C-alpha positions in Angstrom: -13.4 21.6 4.0 -13.4 18.7 6.3 -15.5 17.3 9.1 -15.4 19.5 12.2 -15.0 17.8 15.5 -14.4 19.2 19.0 -11.1 18.4 20.6 -12.7 16.5 23.4 -14.5 14.1 20.9 -11.2 13.8 19.0 -9.4 12.7 22.1 -12.0 10.0 22.9 -12.1 8.7 19.3 -8.6 9.2 18.1 -7.9 5.6 17.1 -11.3 5.3 15.2 -10.5 8.7 13.5 -7.1 7.5 12.5 -8.5 4.3 11.0 -11.1 6.2 9.0 -8.5 8.7 7.6 -6.3 5.7 6.7 -9.1 4.0 4.8 -10.3 7.2 3.0 -7.4 9.5 2.2 -9.6 12.3 1.0 -11.3 12.5 4.5 -10.1 15.5 6.6 -11.0 16.2 10.3 -10.8 19.8 11.5 -10.2 19.8 15.3 -11.9 22.7 16.9 -11.8 24.5 20.2 -14.8 26.9 20.8 -15.6 26.6 17.1 -12.3 27.8 16.1 -10.2 25.3 14.0 -6.9 24.7 15.5 -5.8 21.5 13.8 -6.4 19.0 11.1 -6.2 15.3 10.9 -5.3 14.2 7.3 -3.5 11.5 5.5 0.2 12.4 4.7 0.7 13.5 1.1 3.1 10.6 0.2 0.7 7.9 1.5 -2.2 9.2 -0.5 -0.5 8.2 -3.7 0.4 4.8 -2.4 -3.0 3.8 -1.3 -4.5 1.3 -3.8 -1.3 0.3 -5.5 -1.6 -3.3 -4.4 -5.1 -3.5 -6.0 -3.6 -1.8 -9.2 -0.9 -4.3 -9.4 -3.3 -7.3 -9.0 -5.5 -5.9 -11.8 -2.5 -5.5 -14.1 -1.4 -9.1 -13.3 -5.0 -10.3 -14.1 -5.0 -8.4 -17.4 -1.7 -9.9 -18.4 -2.7 -13.4 -17.6 -0.7 -16.5 -17.1 2.7 -16.8 -18.8 3.0 -19.2 -21.7 4.9 -22.0 -20.1 5.3 -23.9 -23.4 8.0 -21.4 -24.6 10.3 -21.8 -21.7 12.8 -24.6 -21.4 12.7 -26.3 -18.1 16.1 -27.3 -16.7 17.4 -28.4 -13.1 19.3 -25.6 -11.7 19.9 -27.3 -8.3 21.4 -30.4 -10.0 23.8 -28.4 -12.2 24.5 -25.4 -9.8 28.2 -25.3 -10.7 27.6 -24.8 -14.3 24.9 -22.0 -13.7 27.0 -20.1 -11.0 30.6 -20.6 -12.2 30.2 -21.6 -15.8 32.1 -24.9 -15.2 31.3 -28.5 -15.0 29.9 -29.9 -11.9 31.7 -32.8 -9.9 
């Protein structure tokens, strides 16, 4: 069950309704003509799963924390690019 809205109001507020549906994927607008539901405005099924994935990725990165930089060996790849790319000595 969704929010019922007459087609005349839906036309006037279409951009606002689209923003609200995009922000809240569970929200559904039922577009009516003479109290008969003729259409629905909903978030596409594929997009419902994708919303919030950025926030989930940030939370996971915070939980993992900063990498331990003491265990990695620092080296100058730009200076020795021939060695790294072609496994041969540079000029």
